[in-house]
C-alpha positions in Angstrom: 94.1 110.0 107.3 97.4 110.4 109.7 100.7 112.3 108.0 104.0 112.8 110.0 106.6 115.1 108.4 110.1 115.4 108.9 112.7 118.2 108.4 115.5 119.8 109.3 118.2 117.0 107.8 121.4 117.7 106.7 124.8 117.6 105.7 127.1 117.9 109.7 130.7 118.0 110.7 131.5 115.3 113.1 130.8 117.2 116.2 128.0 119.2 115.3 124.4 119.5 115.9 120.8 119.3 114.1 117.5 119.7 115.3 115.0 117.7 113.5 111.4 118.1 113.5 108.2 116.0 113.0 105.1 117.7 112.3 101.7 115.6 112.9 98.2 115.5 111.1 95.0 113.8 111.3 96.0 112.0 114.9 95.0 113.2 118.3 98.9 114.2 118.7 98.6 114.3 122.3 97.6 110.8 123.1 100.6 108.7 121.6 103.6 107.8 122.2 105.9 109.2 119.6 109.7 107.7 118.0 112.5 108.3 115.7 114.3 105.7 113.7 116.9 105.7 111.5 118.0 103.5 108.7 121.8 103.9 107.7 123.5 102.8 104.3 123.4 99.0 104.3 121.7 97.9 107.4 118.1 97.8 108.7 116.4 100.3 110.4 116.7 101.0 114.3 115.0 102.6 117.0 116.4 106.1 118.5 114.7 107.3 121.1 110.8 107.1 122.1 108.9 109.7 124.0 105.2 108.5 125.4 102.2 111.4 125.8 103.6 112.2 129.7 106.8 112.8 128.3 108.9 109.9 129.6 111.9 109.2 127.3 113.7 106.3 126.5 117.1 106.0 123.9 119.4 103.8 122.2 122.3 103.3 124.3 124.7 104.4 120.8 122.6 108.2 121.5 122.2 108.5 125.4 123.6 111.4 125.9 123.6 112.9 123.0 120.4 113.0 122.0 117.1 114.6 123.3 113.2 113.8 122.1 110.5 116.4 122.8 107.4 117.4 122.0 105.4 120.3 121.8 101.5 119.0 121.9 100.4 122.5 121.2 102.6 122.3 117.7 101.4 118.5 117.4 105.2 118.0 117.1 107.9 116.0 117.8 111.7 116.8 117.9 114.8 115.1 118.4 117.7 117.6 119.1 121.5 115.9 118.2 124.3 116.9 119.6 128.0 115.5 119.1 127.2 114.0 115.8 128.9 110.5 114.7 129.7 109.6 111.2 127.9 106.7 112.7 124.8 108.7 112.6 124.9 109.0 109.2 121.0 107.8 107.9 117.5 108.7 106.7 115.6 109.5 110.2 112.1 108.5 110.3 109.4 109.8 112.8 106.7 107.5 113.7 103.3 107.1 115.6 104.0 104.4 117.9 100.9 102.5 118.4 99.4 103.1 115.0 102.8 102.4 112.9 102.6 105.0 111.1 105.6 106.4 109.4 107.0 109.4 107.6 108.6 109.6 104.8 112.4 110.3 106.6 115.1 113.2 106.4 118.1 112.7 105.7 121.2 113.4 107.8 124.6 113.2 106.7 127.5 113.2 109.3 130.9 113.5 107.1 133.3 115.9 107.6 
């Protein structure tokens, strides 16, 4: 079945950068909209960004200008480049195949000095 595996999370200082990756298998990756979501401690899961098969992107207002979602269909991978990280970005970040509702297990991003 569909497998989505996130990587790239870790501890970073405010103002720093991280690049998350989500590698997909068991799905026709290049035809589906993919998304990044996050769940902060004590908060509900929220949408961060999406990217369509054609490369159109959508971002939550809180990350516009700082985060960039991209995809490499040849590698079955979607990325989230996160720049100028803030403490409020601390969360578990999840990859999702949007139409099928498939989720990865998540990768933890901690932004702290």
